[in-house]
N, C-alpha and C positions, 0 to 999 in steps of 0.2 A: 364613515370611512375617512381616515386621514391620507391624502395623496401628496407624492412628490411628483412634481412635473418637471421631467428632464427634457430640455429644450424649450423652456418656457417663453422665450423672446421670439420663437419661430411662429409662422402662421397657425399651426396646428395648436402650439402651446398655448397662444392667445385665446383662440377658440375654445380649447378645452376649458380653460380658467373661466372664461366668460358662463359656459354651461354649469360648471361646478357651482358658481356664485347665484346662479337663477334656479337651479334645482331646489325642489322641496324635498328630496331625498336627505339623508344625514351624510352629505360629502363635504369635504373641507381641503383645501389646499394648504398644507402644512409649510410648504416652501417650493419656490421654483428655482430651477438650477438652469443656468445659461453661461457658457463661456463669454458671451457678449456682455455681461452684467457690468456695469460701471460704480457700483456702490451708492446710486441715487436711490433706488427702490430696495428698502430692508427686507422685501419679501422674496427677492430673488439673490441667490448667492452664485458664485462663479463656477465652483466645483461641488460634486456630490460629497466629497469628503468634509466640507466645510459645514455641512448640516449633522447635528447627532440628535436631534429632537425626535419626538414620537413620530410614528408613520406606519400605516398598514401596507401599503403599495407604491410602487413607481410605476407611472405611465410615461414612456419614453417615445418622445416625438423629434429626437435630436438629430444625430447623424450616425450612420454605421460605424465610422471611425471610432466612436466613443464606446464601442461594444465591451472591451476589456475592463474600462472604469466602471462602466455600468453593472457588469456581472460580479466584478470583485467586489464592488461596495454593496450589492443586493445580497450576495452570499454571506459577507462579513456580518450584516445585520440581520440575516435570515428575514428578507422582505420578499414578497410575491412582486413580481416585474411583468408588464407587458411592454413587449417589444413591438413597436409599430412603424419604425424605419424599414428602408429597404436598400438594396445594393450590396448586402453583406458578401464577402468573399468566403470561401471555404474555411479559412482559419476562424473567421467571426462567428460562422455558422457553428463551429467546432465548440467555441467558448459557450455559446448559448446552450448547447446540447450538454456540455459538461457542467454548466451552472444548474440546469434543470435536475440533475441528479442530486442536487441538495436542497433546492427551493422549487416552488411551483413557478412556472414561466410560460407566458402565453405569448406566442411569435406569429404574427400575421401580417403580410404584405398589405393586406386591405382590413380595415376594421368594420367593414359595411355587411349587415346581415343580408342586403340585397346581393352584394357580390357573392356571399356564401350560397345563395339560391343559385345564382347563375351557374357556380361551378356545379352544382347539384345536378341542374339541367343538363349541363354540357357533358358530365360524365353519363347520364342516362342516354343522350343522344348518341355519343361515342359507342355504347354498349348495343343499342338498337340499329345503328348504322355503322357497322364495322368496316365497310369498304368506303365509306365517304372521305372525301378530301375535306381537311380541317384546316381553317384559316383564322387567325386571331387578329384584330386590328384595334390597337389601342391608342387613344388620343389624350394628350395633356397639354397644360400650359407650356409656353415657350421658355421657361426659366427651369424646367424639370430636368435633372442632372443624368438620372440613368435611363437607359434604352436599351432594350425593351423594359417597360415598366415592371416593378415588382409583382404587380397583381396579374400582368399578363404571363409572367412566368410561373406563378403561383397556379393559374388556370390550366395552363399547359402540363404542368407536373402533376395536377389532379387528373386531368384526361389521361396522362400516361399510365396512371394507376390501373385504368381499366383497358388501356392499348399499349401495352408493355413493350412492344417493337417500335413505338412512335420515336422520330429524330426530329428535333427541334432545328427550323431553318429560320434564322432571323434577318429580315431585310432581304429576300431573296434577289440574286442578280446572275448575271453570266448567261451562258448558251447551254442550257440543258434541260431536259424534260422534268417535269414535276415527279418525284418519286412518292408511291403511294404511302410509304411509311411518315412522309413529312408532316409536321404541324407548322405551318408557316406563322410566322409572328411578326408584325409590321408596327412601327412607331410612327405617329403623327405629332407634330408640336405646333401648336398654333395659339396664340392669344394668351387668354387667362382660364382656358378650359379645366375644370376640376378634375374630370376623368370621365372618359368613356371607354366602356370595353365591349366588343362585338365579336361574336364567335359564329363562324359560318361553317354548316355541314351540308356537302353537296356530293351525291352518288350519281350524277348524270341523269337521273329521272326526276329528283326532286331535291329542293334545297331547303335547308331549315336555318334560320337566323336568329340567335338570341342575343340580347342587348342589354347592358346596365348603363345608366348614365347619372352620374353625382351632380346634383344641382348646387349643392353647398357643402363646404368643409365640414360644417356642423355634423353631418351625419357620421363622420369618421370620429368625431368626439364622442357622440353619442354611444357608437359602437364599443369604444374603448371603456367607457363606464358600464356598459352591459358587460363587457369581459371581465372588468374589476369587480363586479358583483359575484360573477361566475368562478373567479379565481381564487379570491380570499378565503382561505380556510381549507383550501385543498392541498392534497399531499404532493410533495415534490414531484415533477414530471414536467413534460413538454406538451403543452396545450395548443389548440387553434381554434380557428372558427369551426371547424368540422366537429370539434369536440363540443363546442357550445352549442351548436344546432342540435347534436345528438341528444343533449341533456334536454334542451328545449321540447324535443319531440317526445320523451319519455312520457308514457300515460301516466 
């Protein structure tokens, strides 16, 4: 599988390249793309349009502001694409959805299978404890730009699928009681934390807490490659970690 890494000089791009090079599977990085490229490394170009060679898929660990360029390029070359960035606005999400009508697109705010399981457990808890107060606490490194994290919002949206009257309250403050419909979402920034997501369900008589902690960024790169194996050869459409997990679960 020939992979274009978009965002090749970022932490995740560098990590993904290392894992591809060490893998015993038939993976190869055909080109890295990063606007910070200075020409000193011939394996990294500045813009996607600068590469017209062979490729099977693009794995994007760049920035949401590059969404239009990414989708235009992927569609023009009929390439599958994995979008692993967060912080997209409504217009950028619309671009992703539009592209998925022409090519297979895998979009997830978190590429961890463990987080996919966390979401599954959370939806089960929300179903079985319909009157519970739900709070999501996410912790990341002090250089992270978006708050709350894309993963926290993804988890909240997954829970909302089984609790459709839920309303998100980010960083609660002020002088008012907690509404039963609320899903509280709280962001903590400290040190070099890779990512911690904790979801609390409490109905007054009992409390359930489920938690996922990422110890290394390599798990997100591993997840991106699992997603790549899943996506290549798929029909046009918008896929995510739930799609992948559902396929893994098939007997």
